[in-house]
mmCIF file of the protein (N, C-alpha, C, O) and its ligand, coordinates in Angstrom:
data_MODEL
# 
_entry.id   MODEL 
# 
loop_
_entity.id 
_entity.type 
_entity.pdbx_number_of_molecules 
1 polymer     1 
2 non-polymer 1 
# 
_entity_poly.entity_id                      1 
_entity_poly.type                           'polypeptide(L)' 
_entity_poly.nstd_linkage                   no 
_entity_poly.nstd_monomer                   no 
_entity_poly.pdbx_seq_one_letter_code       MVKENKKNNKKYFACEECNFAYESKDWAQKCENWCREHHSCNVEITKHAVQI 
_entity_poly.pdbx_seq_one_letter_code_can   MVKENKKNNKKYFACEECNFAYESKDWAQKCENWCREHHSCNVEITKHAVQI 
_entity_poly.pdbx_strand_id                 A 
# 
loop_
_entity_poly_seq.entity_id 
_entity_poly_seq.num 
_entity_poly_seq.mon_id 
_entity_poly_seq.hetero 
1 1  MET n 
1 2  VAL n 
1 3  LYS n 
1 4  GLU n 
1 5  ASN n 
1 6  LYS n 
1 7  LYS n 
1 8  ASN n 
1 9  ASN n 
1 10 LYS n 
1 11 LYS n 
1 12 TYR n 
1 13 PHE n 
1 14 ALA n 
1 15 CYS n 
1 16 GLU n 
1 17 GLU n 
1 18 CYS n 
1 19 ASN n 
1 20 PHE n 
1 21 ALA n 
1 22 TYR n 
1 23 GLU n 
1 24 SER n 
1 25 LYS n 
1 26 ASP n 
1 27 TRP n 
1 28 ALA n 
1 29 GLN n 
1 30 LYS n 
1 31 CYS n 
1 32 GLU n 
1 33 ASN n 
1 34 TRP n 
1 35 CYS n 
1 36 ARG n 
1 37 GLU n 
1 38 HIS n 
1 39 HIS n 
1 40 SER n 
1 41 CYS n 
1 42 ASN n 
1 43 VAL n 
1 44 GLU n 
1 45 ILE n 
1 46 THR n 
1 47 LYS n 
1 48 HIS n 
1 49 ALA n 
1 50 VAL n 
1 51 GLN n 
1 52 ILE n 
# 
loop_
_struct_asym.id 
_struct_asym.entity_id 
A 1 
B 2 
# 
loop_
_chem_comp.id 
_chem_comp.type 
_chem_comp.mon_nstd_flag 
ALA 'L-peptide linking' y 
ARG 'L-peptide linking' y 
ASN 'L-peptide linking' y 
ASP 'L-peptide linking' y 
CYS 'L-peptide linking' y 
GLN 'L-peptide linking' y 
GLU 'L-peptide linking' y 
HIS 'L-peptide linking' y 
ILE 'L-peptide linking' y 
LYS 'L-peptide linking' y 
MET 'L-peptide linking' y 
PHE 'L-peptide linking' y 
SER 'L-peptide linking' y 
THR 'L-peptide linking' y 
TRP 'L-peptide linking' y 
TYR 'L-peptide linking' y 
VAL 'L-peptide linking' y 
ZN  non-polymer         . 
# 
_pdbx_entity_nonpoly.entity_id   2 
_pdbx_entity_nonpoly.name        ? 
_pdbx_entity_nonpoly.comp_id     ZN 
# 
_pdbx_nonpoly_scheme.asym_id         B 
_pdbx_nonpoly_scheme.entity_id       2 
_pdbx_nonpoly_scheme.mon_id          ZN 
_pdbx_nonpoly_scheme.ndb_seq_num     1 
_pdbx_nonpoly_scheme.pdb_seq_num     101 
_pdbx_nonpoly_scheme.auth_seq_num    101 
_pdbx_nonpoly_scheme.pdb_mon_id      ZN 
_pdbx_nonpoly_scheme.auth_mon_id     ZN 
_pdbx_nonpoly_scheme.pdb_strand_id   A 
_pdbx_nonpoly_scheme.pdb_ins_code    . 
# 
loop_
_atom_site.group_PDB 
_atom_site.id 
_atom_site.type_symbol 
_atom_site.label_atom_id 
_atom_site.label_alt_id 
_atom_site.label_comp_id 
_atom_site.label_asym_id 
_atom_site.label_entity_id 
_atom_site.label_seq_id 
_atom_site.pdbx_PDB_ins_code 
_atom_site.Cartn_x 
_atom_site.Cartn_y 
_atom_site.Cartn_z 
_atom_site.occupancy 
_atom_site.B_iso_or_equiv 
_atom_site.pdbx_formal_charge 
_atom_site.auth_seq_id 
_atom_site.auth_comp_id 
_atom_site.auth_asym_id 
_atom_site.auth_atom_id 
_atom_site.pdbx_PDB_model_num 
ATOM   1   N  N  . MET A 1 1  ? 43.501 33.453 -98.722  1.00 0.00 ? 1   MET A N  1 
ATOM   2   C  CA . MET A 1 1  ? 43.470 32.999 -100.174 1.00 0.00 ? 1   MET A CA 1 
ATOM   3   C  C  . MET A 1 1  ? 44.716 33.384 -100.930 1.00 0.00 ? 1   MET A C  1 
ATOM   4   O  O  . MET A 1 1  ? 45.190 34.519 -100.874 1.00 0.00 ? 1   MET A O  1 
ATOM   5   N  N  . VAL A 1 2  ? 45.213 32.434 -101.613 1.00 0.00 ? 2   VAL A N  1 
ATOM   6   C  CA . VAL A 1 2  ? 46.441 32.682 -102.451 1.00 0.00 ? 2   VAL A CA 1 
ATOM   7   C  C  . VAL A 1 2  ? 46.172 33.626 -103.577 1.00 0.00 ? 2   VAL A C  1 
ATOM   8   O  O  . VAL A 1 2  ? 45.179 33.442 -104.281 1.00 0.00 ? 2   VAL A O  1 
ATOM   9   N  N  . LYS A 1 3  ? 47.032 34.685 -103.811 1.00 0.00 ? 3   LYS A N  1 
ATOM   10  C  CA . LYS A 1 3  ? 46.713 35.618 -104.713 1.00 0.00 ? 3   LYS A CA 1 
ATOM   11  C  C  . LYS A 1 3  ? 47.397 35.228 -106.117 1.00 0.00 ? 3   LYS A C  1 
ATOM   12  O  O  . LYS A 1 3  ? 48.565 34.847 -106.207 1.00 0.00 ? 3   LYS A O  1 
ATOM   13  N  N  . GLU A 1 4  ? 46.512 35.375 -107.201 1.00 0.00 ? 4   GLU A N  1 
ATOM   14  C  CA . GLU A 1 4  ? 47.100 35.073 -108.513 1.00 0.00 ? 4   GLU A CA 1 
ATOM   15  C  C  . GLU A 1 4  ? 47.691 36.297 -109.158 1.00 0.00 ? 4   GLU A C  1 
ATOM   16  O  O  . GLU A 1 4  ? 46.951 37.274 -109.275 1.00 0.00 ? 4   GLU A O  1 
ATOM   17  N  N  . ASN A 1 5  ? 48.878 36.365 -109.573 1.00 0.00 ? 5   ASN A N  1 
ATOM   18  C  CA . ASN A 1 5  ? 49.498 37.478 -110.227 1.00 0.00 ? 5   ASN A CA 1 
ATOM   19  C  C  . ASN A 1 5  ? 50.036 37.083 -111.511 1.00 0.00 ? 5   ASN A C  1 
ATOM   20  O  O  . ASN A 1 5  ? 50.533 35.974 -111.704 1.00 0.00 ? 5   ASN A O  1 
ATOM   21  N  N  . LYS A 1 6  ? 49.934 38.039 -112.439 1.00 0.00 ? 6   LYS A N  1 
ATOM   22  C  CA . LYS A 1 6  ? 50.522 37.819 -113.652 1.00 0.00 ? 6   LYS A CA 1 
ATOM   23  C  C  . LYS A 1 6  ? 51.631 38.820 -114.072 1.00 0.00 ? 6   LYS A C  1 
ATOM   24  O  O  . LYS A 1 6  ? 51.427 40.033 -114.033 1.00 0.00 ? 6   LYS A O  1 
ATOM   25  N  N  . LYS A 1 7  ? 52.792 38.294 -114.468 1.00 0.00 ? 7   LYS A N  1 
ATOM   26  C  CA . LYS A 1 7  ? 53.817 39.231 -114.809 1.00 0.00 ? 7   LYS A CA 1 
ATOM   27  C  C  . LYS A 1 7  ? 54.659 38.575 -116.096 1.00 0.00 ? 7   LYS A C  1 
ATOM   28  O  O  . LYS A 1 7  ? 55.034 37.403 -116.113 1.00 0.00 ? 7   LYS A O  1 
ATOM   29  N  N  . ASN A 1 8  ? 54.847 39.362 -116.974 1.00 0.00 ? 8   ASN A N  1 
ATOM   30  C  CA . ASN A 1 8  ? 55.539 38.985 -118.269 1.00 0.00 ? 8   ASN A CA 1 
ATOM   31  C  C  . ASN A 1 8  ? 54.908 37.678 -118.899 1.00 0.00 ? 8   ASN A C  1 
ATOM   32  O  O  . ASN A 1 8  ? 55.619 36.824 -119.430 1.00 0.00 ? 8   ASN A O  1 
ATOM   33  N  N  . ASN A 1 9  ? 53.534 37.571 -118.810 1.00 0.00 ? 9   ASN A N  1 
ATOM   34  C  CA . ASN A 1 9  ? 52.929 36.454 -119.290 1.00 0.00 ? 9   ASN A CA 1 
ATOM   35  C  C  . ASN A 1 9  ? 53.045 35.240 -118.528 1.00 0.00 ? 9   ASN A C  1 
ATOM   36  O  O  . ASN A 1 9  ? 52.623 34.185 -119.000 1.00 0.00 ? 9   ASN A O  1 
ATOM   37  N  N  . LYS A 1 10 ? 53.632 35.299 -117.282 1.00 0.00 ? 10  LYS A N  1 
ATOM   38  C  CA . LYS A 1 10 ? 53.752 34.141 -116.559 1.00 0.00 ? 10  LYS A CA 1 
ATOM   39  C  C  . LYS A 1 10 ? 52.923 34.294 -115.217 1.00 0.00 ? 10  LYS A C  1 
ATOM   40  O  O  . LYS A 1 10 ? 52.905 35.373 -114.625 1.00 0.00 ? 10  LYS A O  1 
ATOM   41  N  N  . LYS A 1 11 ? 52.322 33.320 -114.812 1.00 0.00 ? 11  LYS A N  1 
ATOM   42  C  CA . LYS A 1 11 ? 51.510 33.188 -113.686 1.00 0.00 ? 11  LYS A CA 1 
ATOM   43  C  C  . LYS A 1 11 ? 52.206 32.984 -112.416 1.00 0.00 ? 11  LYS A C  1 
ATOM   44  O  O  . LYS A 1 11 ? 53.029 32.073 -112.328 1.00 0.00 ? 11  LYS A O  1 
ATOM   45  N  N  . TYR A 1 12 ? 51.943 33.772 -111.394 1.00 0.00 ? 12  TYR A N  1 
ATOM   46  C  CA . TYR A 1 12 ? 52.564 33.589 -110.102 1.00 0.00 ? 12  TYR A CA 1 
ATOM   47  C  C  . TYR A 1 12 ? 51.452 33.521 -109.065 1.00 0.00 ? 12  TYR A C  1 
ATOM   48  O  O  . TYR A 1 12 ? 50.375 34.088 -109.252 1.00 0.00 ? 12  TYR A O  1 
ATOM   49  N  N  . PHE A 1 13 ? 51.721 32.834 -107.993 1.00 0.00 ? 13  PHE A N  1 
ATOM   50  C  CA . PHE A 1 13 ? 50.827 32.682 -106.956 1.00 0.00 ? 13  PHE A CA 1 
ATOM   51  C  C  . PHE A 1 13 ? 51.553 33.185 -105.708 1.00 0.00 ? 13  PHE A C  1 
ATOM   52  O  O  . PHE A 1 13 ? 52.639 32.727 -105.352 1.00 0.00 ? 13  PHE A O  1 
ATOM   53  N  N  . ALA A 1 14 ? 50.908 34.134 -105.076 1.00 0.00 ? 14  ALA A N  1 
ATOM   54  C  CA . ALA A 1 14 ? 51.529 34.712 -103.805 1.00 0.00 ? 14  ALA A CA 1 
ATOM   55  C  C  . ALA A 1 14 ? 50.852 34.393 -102.535 1.00 0.00 ? 14  ALA A C  1 
ATOM   56  O  O  . ALA A 1 14 ? 49.628 34.285 -102.460 1.00 0.00 ? 14  ALA A O  1 
ATOM   57  N  N  . CYS A 1 15 ? 51.633 34.248 -101.564 1.00 0.00 ? 15  CYS A N  1 
ATOM   58  C  CA . CYS A 1 15 ? 51.090 34.077 -100.158 1.00 0.00 ? 15  CYS A CA 1 
ATOM   59  C  C  . CYS A 1 15 ? 50.654 35.414 -99.742  1.00 0.00 ? 15  CYS A C  1 
ATOM   60  O  O  . CYS A 1 15 ? 51.397 36.388 -99.865  1.00 0.00 ? 15  CYS A O  1 
ATOM   61  N  N  . GLU A 1 16 ? 49.343 35.497 -99.199  1.00 0.00 ? 16  GLU A N  1 
ATOM   62  C  CA . GLU A 1 16 ? 48.854 36.736 -98.699  1.00 0.00 ? 16  GLU A CA 1 
ATOM   63  C  C  . GLU A 1 16 ? 49.451 37.166 -97.496  1.00 0.00 ? 16  GLU A C  1 
ATOM   64  O  O  . GLU A 1 16 ? 49.426 38.363 -97.210  1.00 0.00 ? 16  GLU A O  1 
ATOM   65  N  N  . GLU A 1 17 ? 50.043 36.248 -96.675  1.00 0.00 ? 17  GLU A N  1 
ATOM   66  C  CA . GLU A 1 17 ? 50.543 36.554 -95.397  1.00 0.00 ? 17  GLU A CA 1 
ATOM   67  C  C  . GLU A 1 17 ? 51.928 37.222 -95.484  1.00 0.00 ? 17  GLU A C  1 
ATOM   68  O  O  . GLU A 1 17 ? 52.216 38.204 -94.800  1.00 0.00 ? 17  GLU A O  1 
ATOM   69  N  N  . CYS A 1 18 ? 52.761 36.647 -96.348  1.00 0.00 ? 18  CYS A N  1 
ATOM   70  C  CA . CYS A 1 18 ? 54.111 37.037 -96.330  1.00 0.00 ? 18  CYS A CA 1 
ATOM   71  C  C  . CYS A 1 18 ? 54.547 37.620 -97.709  1.00 0.00 ? 18  CYS A C  1 
ATOM   72  O  O  . CYS A 1 18 ? 55.637 38.175 -97.844  1.00 0.00 ? 18  CYS A O  1 
ATOM   73  N  N  . ASN A 1 19 ? 53.677 37.475 -98.703  1.00 0.00 ? 19  ASN A N  1 
ATOM   74  C  CA . ASN A 1 19 ? 53.895 38.041 -100.094 1.00 0.00 ? 19  ASN A CA 1 
ATOM   75  C  C  . ASN A 1 19 ? 54.995 37.430 -100.915 1.00 0.00 ? 19  ASN A C  1 
ATOM   76  O  O  . ASN A 1 19 ? 55.416 37.939 -101.954 1.00 0.00 ? 19  ASN A O  1 
ATOM   77  N  N  . PHE A 1 20 ? 55.454 36.263 -100.370 1.00 0.00 ? 20  PHE A N  1 
ATOM   78  C  CA . PHE A 1 20 ? 56.388 35.629 -101.334 1.00 0.00 ? 20  PHE A CA 1 
ATOM   79  C  C  . PHE A 1 20 ? 55.509 34.981 -102.437 1.00 0.00 ? 20  PHE A C  1 
ATOM   80  O  O  . PHE A 1 20 ? 54.398 34.489 -102.236 1.00 0.00 ? 20  PHE A O  1 
ATOM   81  N  N  . ALA A 1 21 ? 56.159 35.046 -103.641 1.00 0.00 ? 21  ALA A N  1 
ATOM   82  C  CA . ALA A 1 21 ? 55.524 34.529 -104.795 1.00 0.00 ? 21  ALA A CA 1 
ATOM   83  C  C  . ALA A 1 21 ? 55.947 33.131 -105.258 1.00 0.00 ? 21  ALA A C  1 
ATOM   84  O  O  . ALA A 1 21 ? 57.126 32.813 -105.097 1.00 0.00 ? 21  ALA A O  1 
ATOM   85  N  N  . TYR A 1 22 ? 55.186 32.364 -105.756 1.00 0.00 ? 22  TYR A N  1 
ATOM   86  C  CA . TYR A 1 22 ? 55.575 30.935 -106.128 1.00 0.00 ? 22  TYR A CA 1 
ATOM   87  C  C  . TYR A 1 22 ? 55.026 30.718 -107.568 1.00 0.00 ? 22  TYR A C  1 
ATOM   88  O  O  . TYR A 1 22 ? 54.018 31.294 -107.979 1.00 0.00 ? 22  TYR A O  1 
ATOM   89  N  N  . GLU A 1 23 ? 55.788 29.818 -108.326 1.00 0.00 ? 23  GLU A N  1 
ATOM   90  C  CA . GLU A 1 23 ? 55.343 29.467 -109.645 1.00 0.00 ? 23  GLU A CA 1 
ATOM   91  C  C  . GLU A 1 23 ? 54.176 28.488 -109.626 1.00 0.00 ? 23  GLU A C  1 
ATOM   92  O  O  . GLU A 1 23 ? 53.399 28.362 -110.572 1.00 0.00 ? 23  GLU A O  1 
ATOM   93  N  N  . SER A 1 24 ? 54.097 27.734 -108.370 1.00 0.00 ? 24  SER A N  1 
ATOM   94  C  CA . SER A 1 24 ? 53.195 26.711 -108.256 1.00 0.00 ? 24  SER A CA 1 
ATOM   95  C  C  . SER A 1 24 ? 52.144 27.047 -107.162 1.00 0.00 ? 24  SER A C  1 
ATOM   96  O  O  . SER A 1 24 ? 52.513 27.502 -106.080 1.00 0.00 ? 24  SER A O  1 
ATOM   97  N  N  . LYS A 1 25 ? 50.927 26.839 -107.425 1.00 0.00 ? 25  LYS A N  1 
ATOM   98  C  CA . LYS A 1 25 ? 49.871 27.209 -106.428 1.00 0.00 ? 25  LYS A CA 1 
ATOM   99  C  C  . LYS A 1 25 ? 50.079 26.369 -105.159 1.00 0.00 ? 25  LYS A C  1 
ATOM   100 O  O  . LYS A 1 25 ? 49.849 26.860 -104.054 1.00 0.00 ? 25  LYS A O  1 
ATOM   101 N  N  . ASP A 1 26 ? 50.504 25.128 -105.306 1.00 0.00 ? 26  ASP A N  1 
ATOM   102 C  CA . ASP A 1 26 ? 50.605 24.275 -104.190 1.00 0.00 ? 26  ASP A CA 1 
ATOM   103 C  C  . ASP A 1 26 ? 51.598 24.828 -103.123 1.00 0.00 ? 26  ASP A C  1 
ATOM   104 O  O  . ASP A 1 26 ? 51.359 24.762 -101.917 1.00 0.00 ? 26  ASP A O  1 
ATOM   105 N  N  . TRP A 1 27 ? 52.698 25.364 -103.635 1.00 0.00 ? 27  TRP A N  1 
ATOM   106 C  CA . TRP A 1 27 ? 53.706 25.997 -102.702 1.00 0.00 ? 27  TRP A CA 1 
ATOM   107 C  C  . TRP A 1 27 ? 53.121 27.215 -101.984 1.00 0.00 ? 27  TRP A C  1 
ATOM   108 O  O  . TRP A 1 27 ? 53.273 27.419 -100.780 1.00 0.00 ? 27  TRP A O  1 
ATOM   109 N  N  . ALA A 1 28 ? 52.443 28.005 -102.817 1.00 0.00 ? 28  ALA A N  1 
ATOM   110 C  CA . ALA A 1 28 ? 51.944 29.242 -102.212 1.00 0.00 ? 28  ALA A CA 1 
ATOM   111 C  C  . ALA A 1 28 ? 50.882 28.921 -101.169 1.00 0.00 ? 28  ALA A C  1 
ATOM   112 O  O  . ALA A 1 28 ? 50.750 29.609 -100.156 1.00 0.00 ? 28  ALA A O  1 
ATOM   113 N  N  . GLN A 1 29 ? 50.129 27.857 -101.443 1.00 0.00 ? 29  GLN A N  1 
ATOM   114 C  CA . GLN A 1 29 ? 49.036 27.467 -100.400 1.00 0.00 ? 29  GLN A CA 1 
ATOM   115 C  C  . GLN A 1 29 ? 49.810 26.926 -99.255  1.00 0.00 ? 29  GLN A C  1 
ATOM   116 O  O  . GLN A 1 29 ? 49.448 27.274 -98.131  1.00 0.00 ? 29  GLN A O  1 
ATOM   117 N  N  . LYS A 1 30 ? 50.783 26.155 -99.373  1.00 0.00 ? 30  LYS A N  1 
ATOM   118 C  CA . LYS A 1 30 ? 51.562 25.646 -98.270  1.00 0.00 ? 30  LYS A CA 1 
ATOM   119 C  C  . LYS A 1 30 ? 52.229 26.725 -97.452  1.00 0.00 ? 30  LYS A C  1 
ATOM   120 O  O  . LYS A 1 30 ? 52.300 26.632 -96.226  1.00 0.00 ? 30  LYS A O  1 
ATOM   121 N  N  . CYS A 1 31 ? 52.728 27.771 -98.139  1.00 0.00 ? 31  CYS A N  1 
ATOM   122 C  CA . CYS A 1 31 ? 53.310 28.923 -97.405  1.00 0.00 ? 31  CYS A CA 1 
ATOM   123 C  C  . CYS A 1 31 ? 52.185 29.569 -96.566  1.00 0.00 ? 31  CYS A C  1 
ATOM   124 O  O  . CYS A 1 31 ? 52.300 29.784 -95.359  1.00 0.00 ? 31  CYS A O  1 
ATOM   125 N  N  . GLU A 1 32 ? 51.126 29.850 -97.272  1.00 0.00 ? 32  GLU A N  1 
ATOM   126 C  CA . GLU A 1 32 ? 50.075 30.655 -96.535  1.00 0.00 ? 32  GLU A CA 1 
ATOM   127 C  C  . GLU A 1 32 ? 49.587 29.828 -95.366  1.00 0.00 ? 32  GLU A C  1 
ATOM   128 O  O  . GLU A 1 32 ? 49.331 30.396 -94.304  1.00 0.00 ? 32  GLU A O  1 
ATOM   129 N  N  . ASN A 1 33 ? 49.446 28.546 -95.496  1.00 0.00 ? 33  ASN A N  1 
ATOM   130 C  CA . ASN A 1 33 ? 48.912 27.697 -94.348  1.00 0.00 ? 33  ASN A CA 1 
ATOM   131 C  C  . ASN A 1 33 ? 50.048 27.822 -93.224  1.00 0.00 ? 33  ASN A C  1 
ATOM   132 O  O  . ASN A 1 33 ? 49.686 28.027 -92.066  1.00 0.00 ? 33  ASN A O  1 
ATOM   133 N  N  . TRP A 1 34 ? 51.202 27.722 -93.482  1.00 0.00 ? 34  TRP A N  1 
ATOM   134 C  CA . TRP A 1 34 ? 52.325 27.755 -92.574  1.00 0.00 ? 34  TRP A CA 1 
ATOM   135 C  C  . TRP A 1 34 ? 52.353 29.135 -91.924  1.00 0.00 ? 34  TRP A C  1 
ATOM   136 O  O  . TRP A 1 34 ? 52.338 29.252 -90.698  1.00 0.00 ? 34  TRP A O  1 
ATOM   137 N  N  . CYS A 1 35 ? 52.393 30.133 -92.716  1.00 0.00 ? 35  CYS A N  1 
ATOM   138 C  CA . CYS A 1 35 ? 52.379 31.534 -92.142  1.00 0.00 ? 35  CYS A CA 1 
ATOM   139 C  C  . CYS A 1 35 ? 51.220 31.829 -91.240  1.00 0.00 ? 35  CYS A C  1 
ATOM   140 O  O  . CYS A 1 35 ? 51.442 32.419 -90.182  1.00 0.00 ? 35  CYS A O  1 
ATOM   141 N  N  . ARG A 1 36 ? 49.988 31.467 -91.567  1.00 0.00 ? 36  ARG A N  1 
ATOM   142 C  CA . ARG A 1 36 ? 48.961 31.665 -90.870  1.00 0.00 ? 36  ARG A CA 1 
ATOM   143 C  C  . ARG A 1 36 ? 48.984 30.945 -89.386  1.00 0.00 ? 36  ARG A C  1 
ATOM   144 O  O  . ARG A 1 36 ? 48.555 31.490 -88.369  1.00 0.00 ? 36  ARG A O  1 
ATOM   145 N  N  . GLU A 1 37 ? 49.499 29.760 -89.434  1.00 0.00 ? 37  GLU A N  1 
ATOM   146 C  CA . GLU A 1 37 ? 49.533 29.013 -88.185  1.00 0.00 ? 37  GLU A CA 1 
ATOM   147 C  C  . GLU A 1 37 ? 50.750 29.413 -87.324  1.00 0.00 ? 37  GLU A C  1 
ATOM   148 O  O  . GLU A 1 37 ? 50.641 29.486 -86.100  1.00 0.00 ? 37  GLU A O  1 
ATOM   149 N  N  . HIS A 1 38 ? 51.783 29.644 -87.894  1.00 0.00 ? 38  HIS A N  1 
ATOM   150 C  CA . HIS A 1 38 ? 53.137 29.834 -87.114  1.00 0.00 ? 38  HIS A CA 1 
ATOM   151 C  C  . HIS A 1 38 ? 53.560 31.281 -87.047  1.00 0.00 ? 38  HIS A C  1 
ATOM   152 O  O  . HIS A 1 38 ? 54.483 31.588 -86.292  1.00 0.00 ? 38  HIS A O  1 
ATOM   153 N  N  . HIS A 1 39 ? 52.930 32.222 -87.806  1.00 0.00 ? 39  HIS A N  1 
ATOM   154 C  CA . HIS A 1 39 ? 53.423 33.599 -87.922  1.00 0.00 ? 39  HIS A CA 1 
ATOM   155 C  C  . HIS A 1 39 ? 54.848 33.720 -88.182  1.00 0.00 ? 39  HIS A C  1 
ATOM   156 O  O  . HIS A 1 39 ? 55.488 34.625 -87.646  1.00 0.00 ? 39  HIS A O  1 
ATOM   157 N  N  . SER A 1 40 ? 55.413 32.849 -88.991  1.00 0.00 ? 40  SER A N  1 
ATOM   158 C  CA . SER A 1 40 ? 56.801 32.988 -89.366  1.00 0.00 ? 40  SER A CA 1 
ATOM   159 C  C  . SER A 1 40 ? 56.957 32.252 -90.698  1.00 0.00 ? 40  SER A C  1 
ATOM   160 O  O  . SER A 1 40 ? 55.999 31.657 -91.192  1.00 0.00 ? 40  SER A O  1 
ATOM   161 N  N  . CYS A 1 41 ? 58.077 32.285 -91.241  1.00 0.00 ? 41  CYS A N  1 
ATOM   162 C  CA . CYS A 1 41 ? 58.345 31.630 -92.573  1.00 0.00 ? 41  CYS A CA 1 
ATOM   163 C  C  . CYS A 1 41 ? 59.092 30.322 -92.359  1.00 0.00 ? 41  CYS A C  1 
ATOM   164 O  O  . CYS A 1 41 ? 59.895 30.152 -91.442  1.00 0.00 ? 41  CYS A O  1 
ATOM   165 N  N  . ASN A 1 42 ? 58.770 29.410 -93.272  1.00 0.00 ? 42  ASN A N  1 
ATOM   166 C  CA . ASN A 1 42 ? 59.458 28.146 -93.202  1.00 0.00 ? 42  ASN A CA 1 
ATOM   167 C  C  . ASN A 1 42 ? 60.337 28.122 -94.379  1.00 0.00 ? 42  ASN A C  1 
ATOM   168 O  O  . ASN A 1 42 ? 59.859 28.104 -95.513  1.00 0.00 ? 42  ASN A O  1 
ATOM   169 N  N  . VAL A 1 43 ? 61.806 28.121 -94.123  1.00 0.00 ? 43  VAL A N  1 
ATOM   170 C  CA . VAL A 1 43 ? 62.772 28.065 -95.223  1.00 0.00 ? 43  VAL A CA 1 
ATOM   171 C  C  . VAL A 1 43 ? 62.591 26.962 -96.266  1.00 0.00 ? 43  VAL A C  1 
ATOM   172 O  O  . VAL A 1 43 ? 62.895 27.070 -97.454  1.00 0.00 ? 43  VAL A O  1 
ATOM   173 N  N  . GLU A 1 44 ? 62.046 25.863 -95.662  1.00 0.00 ? 44  GLU A N  1 
ATOM   174 C  CA . GLU A 1 44 ? 61.831 24.670 -96.655  1.00 0.00 ? 44  GLU A CA 1 
ATOM   175 C  C  . GLU A 1 44 ? 60.747 25.028 -97.613  1.00 0.00 ? 44  GLU A C  1 
ATOM   176 O  O  . GLU A 1 44 ? 60.660 24.423 -98.681  1.00 0.00 ? 44  GLU A O  1 
ATOM   177 N  N  . ILE A 1 45 ? 59.970 25.916 -97.313  1.00 0.00 ? 45  ILE A N  1 
ATOM   178 C  CA . ILE A 1 45 ? 58.839 26.359 -98.259  1.00 0.00 ? 45  ILE A CA 1 
ATOM   179 C  C  . ILE A 1 45 ? 59.321 27.556 -99.082  1.00 0.00 ? 45  ILE A C  1 
ATOM   180 O  O  . ILE A 1 45 ? 59.155 27.615 -100.300 1.00 0.00 ? 45  ILE A O  1 
ATOM   181 N  N  . THR A 1 46 ? 59.981 28.594 -98.295  1.00 0.00 ? 46  THR A N  1 
ATOM   182 C  CA . THR A 1 46 ? 60.287 29.872 -98.991  1.00 0.00 ? 46  THR A CA 1 
ATOM   183 C  C  . THR A 1 46 ? 61.430 29.690 -100.071 1.00 0.00 ? 46  THR A C  1 
ATOM   184 O  O  . THR A 1 46 ? 61.549 30.465 -101.019 1.00 0.00 ? 46  THR A O  1 
ATOM   185 N  N  . LYS A 1 47 ? 62.235 28.641 -99.862  1.00 0.00 ? 47  LYS A N  1 
ATOM   186 C  CA . LYS A 1 47 ? 63.208 28.368 -100.802 1.00 0.00 ? 47  LYS A CA 1 
ATOM   187 C  C  . LYS A 1 47 ? 62.628 28.122 -102.264 1.00 0.00 ? 47  LYS A C  1 
ATOM   188 O  O  . LYS A 1 47 ? 63.318 28.198 -103.280 1.00 0.00 ? 47  LYS A O  1 
ATOM   189 N  N  . HIS A 1 48 ? 61.421 27.851 -102.242 1.00 0.00 ? 48  HIS A N  1 
ATOM   190 C  CA . HIS A 1 48 ? 60.734 27.554 -103.581 1.00 0.00 ? 48  HIS A CA 1 
ATOM   191 C  C  . HIS A 1 48 ? 60.208 28.855 -104.134 1.00 0.00 ? 48  HIS A C  1 
ATOM   192 O  O  . HIS A 1 48 ? 59.756 28.907 -105.278 1.00 0.00 ? 48  HIS A O  1 
ATOM   193 N  N  . ALA A 1 49 ? 60.261 29.898 -103.347 1.00 0.00 ? 49  ALA A N  1 
ATOM   194 C  CA . ALA A 1 49 ? 59.731 31.194 -103.868 1.00 0.00 ? 49  ALA A CA 1 
ATOM   195 C  C  . ALA A 1 49 ? 60.571 31.769 -105.009 1.00 0.00 ? 49  ALA A C  1 
ATOM   196 O  O  . ALA A 1 49 ? 61.759 31.470 -105.130 1.00 0.00 ? 49  ALA A O  1 
ATOM   197 N  N  . VAL A 1 50 ? 59.913 32.632 -105.875 1.00 0.00 ? 50  VAL A N  1 
ATOM   198 C  CA . VAL A 1 50 ? 60.583 33.215 -106.919 1.00 0.00 ? 50  VAL A CA 1 
ATOM   199 C  C  . VAL A 1 50 ? 60.553 34.672 -106.804 1.00 0.00 ? 50  VAL A C  1 
ATOM   200 O  O  . VAL A 1 50 ? 59.665 35.269 -106.194 1.00 0.00 ? 50  VAL A O  1 
ATOM   201 N  N  . GLN A 1 51 ? 61.663 35.313 -107.477 1.00 0.00 ? 51  GLN A N  1 
ATOM   202 C  CA . GLN A 1 51 ? 61.615 36.843 -107.472 1.00 0.00 ? 51  GLN A CA 1 
ATOM   203 C  C  . GLN A 1 51 ? 60.815 37.307 -108.619 1.00 0.00 ? 51  GLN A C  1 
ATOM   204 O  O  . GLN A 1 51 ? 60.966 36.828 -109.742 1.00 0.00 ? 51  GLN A O  1 
ATOM   205 N  N  . ILE A 1 52 ? 59.911 38.293 -108.332 1.00 0.00 ? 52  ILE A N  1 
ATOM   206 C  CA . ILE A 1 52 ? 59.213 38.853 -109.412 1.00 0.00 ? 52  ILE A CA 1 
ATOM   207 C  C  . ILE A 1 52 ? 59.334 40.317 -109.347 1.00 0.00 ? 52  ILE A C  1 
ATOM   208 O  O  . ILE A 1 52 ? 58.796 41.020 -110.202 1.00 0.00 ? 52  ILE A O  1 
HETATM 209 ZN ZN . ZN  B 2 .  ? 53.947 32.844 -96.618  1.00 0.00 2 101 ZN  A ZN 1 
# 
């Protein structure tokens, strides 16, 4: 399950597998699906990650 985090009144969604955070739940879910299946990160997905 994608984790919902709040920081500075902004919502973030974090991939439970790799802990990358995203502003959009869609990307977090995509990341988590990928991580779970491939046990690695996809740069096409993680480039959408945000620093929190
Ligand atoms: Zn991930």
